[in-house]
C-alpha positions as CSV (number, residue, x, y, z in Angstrom):
1,X,151.9,-36.5,120.1
2,X,149.2,-36.7,117.5
3,X,147.0,-34.5,119.7
4,X,149.5,-31.7,119.2
5,X,148.4,-31.3,115.5
6,X,145.1,-29.5,114.9
7,X,143.1,-30.0,111.7
8,X,144.4,-26.8,110.0
9,X,148.1,-27.8,110.6
10,X,147.6,-31.3,109.3
11,X,145.7,-30.2,106.2
12,X,148.4,-27.7,105.4
13,X,151.2,-30.3,105.7
14,X,149.3,-32.7,103.5
15,X,148.7,-29.9,100.9
16,X,152.3,-28.8,100.9
17,X,154.0,-32.2,101.0
18,X,151.4,-34.6,99.7
19,X,151.8,-36.8,102.8
20,X,151.3,-37.0,106.5
21,X,154.0,-35.6,108.7
22,X,156.7,-38.1,109.8
23,X,157.4,-36.4,113.1
24,X,155.8,-33.9,115.4
25,X,157.4,-31.8,118.2
26,X,155.9,-29.4,120.6
27,X,157.5,-27.0,123.1
28,X,155.9,-24.8,125.7
29,X,156.4,-21.1,126.4
30,X,157.8,-20.1,129.8
31,X,157.3,-17.6,132.5
32,X,160.1,-16.3,134.7
33,X,158.9,-16.4,138.3
34,X,162.1,-14.9,139.8
35,X,165.5,-14.0,138.3
36,X,164.9,-11.1,136.0
37,X,168.0,-10.5,133.9
38,X,170.1,-12.6,136.1
39,X,170.9,-15.4,133.6
40,X,173.5,-13.7,131.4
41,X,175.1,-12.4,134.6
42,X,175.9,-15.9,135.7
43,X,173.1,-15.8,138.3
44,X,170.1,-17.8,139.5
45,X,166.6,-18.1,138.0
46,X,163.3,-19.7,138.9
47,X,161.0,-20.3,135.9
48,X,158.2,-22.5,134.8
49,X,157.2,-23.9,131.4
50,X,153.5,-23.0,130.7
51,X,150.8,-24.7,128.7
52,X,151.0,-22.5,125.6
53,X,152.9,-24.3,122.8
54,X,154.6,-24.1,119.4
55,X,154.1,-27.2,117.3
56,X,156.4,-28.3,114.5
57,X,155.5,-31.1,112.1
58,X,156.7,-32.3,108.8
59,X,159.1,-34.6,106.9
60,X,162.7,-34.9,105.9
61,X,163.4,-34.0,102.3
62,X,166.1,-34.6,99.7
63,X,168.9,-32.2,99.0
64,X,170.0,-29.2,101.1
65,X,167.1,-26.8,100.7
66,X,164.9,-26.6,103.8
67,X,161.3,-25.2,103.7
68,X,159.4,-23.9,106.6
69,X,155.9,-22.5,106.7
70,X,154.5,-20.4,109.7
71,X,150.7,-20.6,109.9
72,X,150.6,-17.8,112.4
73,X,152.5,-15.4,110.1
74,X,151.1,-16.9,106.9
75,X,154.6,-16.8,105.6
76,X,157.2,-19.3,104.3
77,X,160.9,-19.4,104.2
78,X,163.2,-21.6,102.0
79,X,166.9,-21.7,102.5
80,X,170.0,-23.7,101.7
81,X,171.4,-25.4,104.7
82,X,174.9,-25.0,103.4
83,X,174.7,-21.3,102.9
84,X,173.6,-20.2,106.4
85,X,175.6,-17.1,107.5
86,X,175.2,-15.3,110.9
87,X,176.7,-12.2,109.3
88,X,173.8,-11.8,106.9
89,X,171.1,-9.4,108.0
90,X,168.3,-11.2,106.2
91,X,165.8,-12.5,107.1
92,X,164.5,-11.0,110.3
93,X,161.7,-12.2,112.6
94,X,160.6,-15.8,113.1
95,X,162.5,-17.0,110.0
96,X,165.8,-15.9,111.5
97,X,165.2,-18.0,114.5
98,X,164.5,-21.0,112.3
99,X,167.7,-20.6,110.3
100,X,169.6,-20.0,113.5
101,X,168.6,-23.4,114.9
102,X,169.7,-25.2,111.8
103,X,173.0,-23.2,111.7
104,X,173.8,-23.8,115.4
105,X,173.1,-27.6,115.3
106,X,175.3,-27.9,112.2
107,X,178.1,-25.8,113.8
108,X,177.9,-27.8,117.0
109,X,178.1,-31.1,115.1
110,X,180.8,-29.8,112.8
111,X,178.8,-31.5,110.1
112,X,175.7,-30.7,107.9
113,X,172.3,-32.0,108.8
114,X,171.8,-35.4,107.2
115,X,169.0,-34.1,105.0
116,X,166.9,-31.1,104.4
117,X,163.3,-30.8,105.8
118,X,159.9,-29.5,105.0
119,X,158.0,-28.5,108.1
120,X,155.0,-26.4,109.2
121,X,154.8,-24.6,112.5
122,X,152.0,-23.1,114.5
123,X,151.7,-21.8,118.0
124,X,149.6,-20.0,120.7
125,X,152.5,-18.5,122.6
126,X,152.0,-14.7,122.5
127,X,154.7,-13.2,120.2
128,X,156.7,-10.4,121.9
129,X,154.8,-10.8,125.1
130,X,157.4,-12.1,127.5
131,X,156.6,-15.8,127.4
132,X,159.6,-16.5,125.1
133,X,157.8,-17.5,121.9
134,X,161.3,-17.5,120.4
135,X,162.7,-20.2,122.7
136,X,159.4,-22.2,122.2
137,X,160.0,-22.1,118.5
138,X,163.7,-23.0,118.9
139,X,163.0,-25.9,121.2
140,X,160.2,-27.3,119.0
141,X,162.2,-27.2,115.8
142,X,165.4,-28.4,117.6
143,X,163.5,-31.3,119.1
144,X,161.9,-32.1,115.8
145,X,165.3,-32.2,114.0
146,X,166.7,-34.5,116.7
147,X,163.7,-36.8,116.8
148,X,163.8,-37.1,113.0
149,X,167.4,-38.2,113.2
150,X,168.7,-35.3,111.1
151,X,171.4,-34.0,113.5
152,X,174.8,-35.9,113.3
153,X,175.9,-37.2,116.7
154,X,172.7,-36.3,118.4
155,X,170.3,-39.4,118.2
156,X,166.7,-39.1,119.2
157,X,167.5,-40.8,122.5
158,X,169.3,-37.6,123.7
159,X,165.9,-36.2,124.3
160,X,165.2,-38.9,126.9
161,X,167.5,-37.6,129.6
162,X,168.1,-34.2,131.3
163,X,171.7,-34.0,130.3
164,X,170.9,-34.3,126.6
165,X,168.2,-31.7,126.9
166,X,170.5,-29.3,128.7
167,X,173.1,-29.7,126.0
168,X,170.4,-29.0,123.4
169,X,169.5,-25.8,125.4
170,X,173.1,-24.8,125.2
171,X,173.2,-25.1,121.4
172,X,169.9,-23.2,121.0
173,X,171.2,-20.4,123.2
174,X,174.2,-20.1,120.8
175,X,171.7,-19.8,117.9
176,X,170.1,-16.8,119.6
177,X,173.3,-15.2,120.7
178,X,175.4,-15.7,117.6
179,X,172.9,-16.0,114.7
180,X,169.9,-13.8,115.8
181,X,172.1,-11.4,117.7
182,X,170.3,-11.3,121.1
183,X,172.6,-11.6,124.1
184,X,170.3,-13.8,126.1
185,X,171.3,-16.2,128.8
186,X,170.2,-19.8,129.1
187,X,167.0,-19.3,131.1
188,X,164.5,-19.5,128.1
189,X,165.9,-22.5,126.4
190,X,166.5,-24.5,129.6
191,X,163.0,-23.7,130.9
192,X,161.1,-24.9,127.8
193,X,163.2,-28.1,127.5
194,X,163.4,-29.1,131.2
195,X,160.0,-27.9,132.5
196,X,157.8,-30.3,134.5
197,X,154.1,-30.2,135.1
198,X,153.2,-28.5,138.4
199,X,156.8,-27.5,139.1
200,X,159.2,-24.5,138.9
201,X,162.7,-24.9,137.6
202,X,165.6,-23.5,139.5
203,X,168.6,-23.0,137.4
204,X,172.1,-21.9,138.3
205,X,173.2,-20.2,135.0
206,X,176.9,-20.6,135.8
207,X,177.1,-24.3,136.8
208,X,173.9,-25.3,134.9
209,X,172.8,-27.2,138.0
210,X,169.1,-27.3,138.3
211,X,166.3,-28.4,140.6
212,X,162.6,-28.9,140.0
213,X,160.5,-27.5,142.8
214,X,156.8,-28.3,143.4
215,X,154.4,-25.3,143.2
216,X,152.1,-27.1,145.7
217,X,149.1,-29.4,145.6
218,X,146.9,-27.9,144.5
219,X,149.2,-25.6,142.6
220,X,148.2,-21.9,142.2
221,X,147.2,-20.8,138.8
222,X,149.8,-18.9,136.7
223,X,147.9,-16.0,135.3
224,X,149.6,-14.2,132.4
225,X,148.4,-10.7,131.8
226,X,149.3,-9.2,128.4
227,X,149.6,-5.4,128.3
228,X,149.0,-5.6,124.5
229,X,152.1,-3.6,124.0
230,X,154.9,-5.3,122.2
231,X,158.7,-5.1,122.2
232,X,161.4,-6.6,120.1
233,X,164.4,-7.9,122.0
234,X,166.8,-7.4,119.2
235,X,166.1,-3.6,118.9
236,X,168.6,-2.7,121.5
237,X,167.2,-2.4,125.0
238,X,168.1,-5.9,126.1
239,X,171.7,-5.6,124.8
240,X,172.0,-2.2,126.4
241,X,171.2,-3.5,129.8
242,X,173.7,-6.3,129.3
243,X,176.4,-3.7,128.5
244,X,175.4,-1.7,131.6
245,X,175.9,-4.7,133.8
246,X,179.2,-5.5,132.0
247,X,180.6,-2.0,132.9
248,X,180.1,-2.8,136.6
249,X,182.0,-6.1,136.1
250,X,184.8,-4.2,134.4
251,X,185.0,-1.8,137.4
252,X,185.4,-4.6,139.9
253,X,187.8,-6.6,137.6
254,X,190.1,-3.6,137.4
255,X,189.7,-2.7,141.1
256,X,190.3,-6.3,142.4
257,X,192.2,-8.2,139.7
258,X,193.2,-11.0,142.0
259,X,189.6,-11.9,142.7
260,X,188.9,-13.0,139.2
261,X,185.6,-11.2,138.7
262,X,184.1,-12.2,135.3
263,X,180.3,-11.8,135.9
264,X,178.1,-9.9,138.3
265,X,177.7,-13.2,140.1
266,X,181.3,-12.8,141.4
267,X,180.4,-9.5,143.1
268,X,178.6,-9.5,146.5
269,X,176.0,-7.0,147.4
270,X,178.2,-5.8,150.2
271,X,181.0,-5.1,147.8
272,X,178.7,-3.2,145.5
273,X,177.4,-1.0,148.4
274,X,180.9,-0.4,149.7
275,X,181.9,1.1,146.3
276,X,178.5,2.6,145.5
277,X,179.8,6.2,145.2
278,X,182.6,5.2,142.9
279,X,180.3,3.5,140.4
280,X,178.5,5.2,137.6
281,X,174.9,6.1,138.6
282,X,173.2,3.8,136.0
283,X,175.4,0.7,136.3
284,X,175.2,0.5,140.1
285,X,171.4,0.5,140.0
286,X,171.4,-2.3,137.3
287,X,173.8,-4.3,139.5
288,X,171.8,-3.9,142.6
289,X,168.8,-5.3,140.9
290,X,170.7,-8.3,139.7
291,X,172.4,-9.0,143.0
292,X,169.2,-8.6,145.1
293,X,167.4,-10.7,142.5
294,X,169.8,-13.6,143.1
295,X,169.1,-13.4,146.8
296,X,165.3,-13.5,146.1
297,X,165.8,-16.6,144.0
298,X,167.7,-18.2,146.9
299,X,165.0,-17.3,149.4
300,X,162.3,-18.3,147.0
301,X,163.9,-21.7,146.6
302,X,163.7,-22.3,150.3
303,X,160.1,-21.1,150.5
304,X,159.0,-23.6,147.8
305,X,160.9,-26.4,149.5
306,X,158.7,-25.9,152.6
307,X,155.5,-25.2,150.6
308,X,155.2,-21.5,151.4
309,X,153.7,-20.3,148.1
310,X,152.3,-17.1,149.7
311,X,155.8,-16.1,150.8
312,X,157.1,-16.9,147.3
313,X,154.4,-14.6,145.9
314,X,155.6,-11.7,148.0
315,X,159.1,-12.1,146.6
316,X,157.7,-11.9,143.1
317,X,156.1,-8.6,143.9
318,X,159.4,-7.4,145.4
319,X,161.1,-8.4,142.2
320,X,158.8,-6.2,140.2
321,X,159.6,-3.2,142.3
322,X,163.3,-3.8,141.8
323,X,162.9,-4.2,138.0
324,X,160.8,-1.0,138.0
325,X,163.1,1.1,140.1
326,X,166.6,-0.2,139.7
327,X,166.7,-2.0,136.3
328,X,164.1,0.3,134.8
329,X,162.7,-2.3,132.4
330,X,159.1,-1.8,133.4
331,X,156.6,0.5,131.7
332,X,153.5,2.5,132.5
333,X,151.4,-0.4,131.2
334,X,153.3,-3.1,133.1
335,X,153.1,-1.2,136.3
336,X,149.3,-0.7,135.7
337,X,148.9,-4.5,135.3
338,X,150.7,-5.2,138.5
339,X,148.8,-2.5,140.4
340,X,145.5,-3.9,139.1
341,X,146.6,-7.5,140.1
342,X,147.4,-6.4,143.6
343,X,143.8,-5.2,144.0
344,X,142.3,-8.4,142.5
345,X,140.9,-11.5,144.4
346,X,143.3,-14.4,144.9
347,X,146.5,-12.5,144.2
348,X,149.6,-14.0,145.7
349,X,152.3,-12.1,143.8
350,X,153.1,-10.7,140.4
351,X,155.8,-9.1,138.3
352,X,156.9,-8.4,134.7
353,X,158.1,-11.4,132.8
354,X,161.0,-11.7,130.4
355,X,163.0,-8.8,129.0
356,X,160.4,-6.2,130.1
357,X,159.5,-2.7,128.7
358,X,156.3,-4.2,127.4
359,X,154.7,-7.6,126.9
360,X,153.3,-9.5,129.9
361,X,153.2,-9.8,133.6
362,X,153.0,-13.2,135.4
363,X,151.0,-13.7,138.6
364,X,150.5,-16.5,141.1
365,X,146.8,-16.7,141.9
366,X,144.7,-19.0,144.1
367,X,143.3,-21.4,141.5
368,X,139.7,-21.2,142.7
369,X,139.8,-17.4,142.2
370,X,141.5,-17.2,138.9
371,X,138.4,-16.3,136.9
372,X,137.5,-13.5,139.3
373,X,141.1,-12.3,139.3
374,X,141.1,-12.1,135.5
375,X,138.0,-10.0,135.4
376,X,139.3,-7.6,138.0
377,X,142.6,-7.1,136.3
378,X,140.9,-6.4,132.9
379,X,138.7,-3.8,134.5
380,X,141.5,-2.2,136.6
381,X,143.9,-2.1,133.6
382,X,141.2,-0.5,131.4
383,X,140.5,2.1,134.1
384,X,144.2,3.0,134.4
385,X,145.2,2.9,130.8
386,X,142.2,2.8,128.5
387,X,143.6,-0.5,127.1
388,X,142.1,-4.0,127.0
389,X,144.4,-6.5,128.6
390,X,144.7,-10.1,127.4
391,X,144.5,-12.5,130.3
392,X,145.4,-16.2,130.1
393,X,145.2,-18.7,133.0
394,X,148.0,-21.2,132.7
395,X,149.5,-24.1,134.5
396,X,153.1,-25.2,134.8
397,X,153.7,-27.6,131.9
398,X,155.9,-30.4,130.7
399,X,159.0,-29.4,128.6
400,X,159.4,-30.1,124.9
401,X,158.2,-33.4,123.5
402,X,158.9,-35.1,120.1
403,X,157.8,-38.3,118.5
404,X,156.9,-40.0,115.2
405,X,153.4,-39.0,114.0
406,X,150.9,-41.6,114.7
407,X,147.9,-40.2,112.9
């Protein structure tokens, strides 16, 4: 894990603590390949961890006051572990995610962390770009705290098996839901903890059953195109969409109380269409997107099992159209990126990634044509919008890792 620490990070840790870090952890970003906004509806998702990372390194410290420095933000935060309160509105941004991880781990353990900590973090996951920089930060810090032995009842060995990682994902999701205030599902945290090099992760967000599926050999490039427009999940649109989905659930729960409908997952597409005219005009569109997206994940799973990556790519493009038209979480810029990608060499399929409204698109591209694809998208996007897109060629990566520093 020493390779995860660059010179700037190591120098800063030495300057702030007077010592080398004791432990280092690193967690990837993630792209959602299929399953847009299905996770909190109890649905199915297909995602991949990607080789853009957040790194956390540092030492345990005496007392109860934790200290965290973000090199990306050039900001620090110091807080008392015993005084963490989800009702507080301060701080916001990255520091709130840090505090949320500490709060959730303590709440889950029903005991305080065994000591405070002094850590530095740095990353190259685009912030607000749809690659879940927040879950990358959460998983890196959570893994660091576990590896350092600071979490009661959760020894470092819990990172050695999938069950332990899934349980950590559950706790990190609670930190985002209950401390940060974003009503996300489990997709992000599970993806960055359970990812595998060269594979997609299929997750059933109700049962938590998952499967790793090969993206092929050679695997296509995962090309992330940044619209250079940013969105903040906690500013309302994400939670508004969740409320719109919940209204449809309420309708079917009241209409068929004996069927036990608790999430959109419990409603079939046939039921939705049969009652289409009785549903509100917004909610029925949101629900149609979610239900057809679950079907795309099921079909996409079968296509990856037989190695049909081209067919899988076509499903990604269909997913974007559904997000654009039914879920209405695309934007002029995201649509322009997808349109530019469709014209570019090597394109297999592409869609918006993450919450939407801004941020990034994710594309599967023939690996040998990734460079030409990137140039064509940049030019097509500039022609359509006047903006300069950021384009990163990624590969499916391993999930979070943590270990003692061996510098």
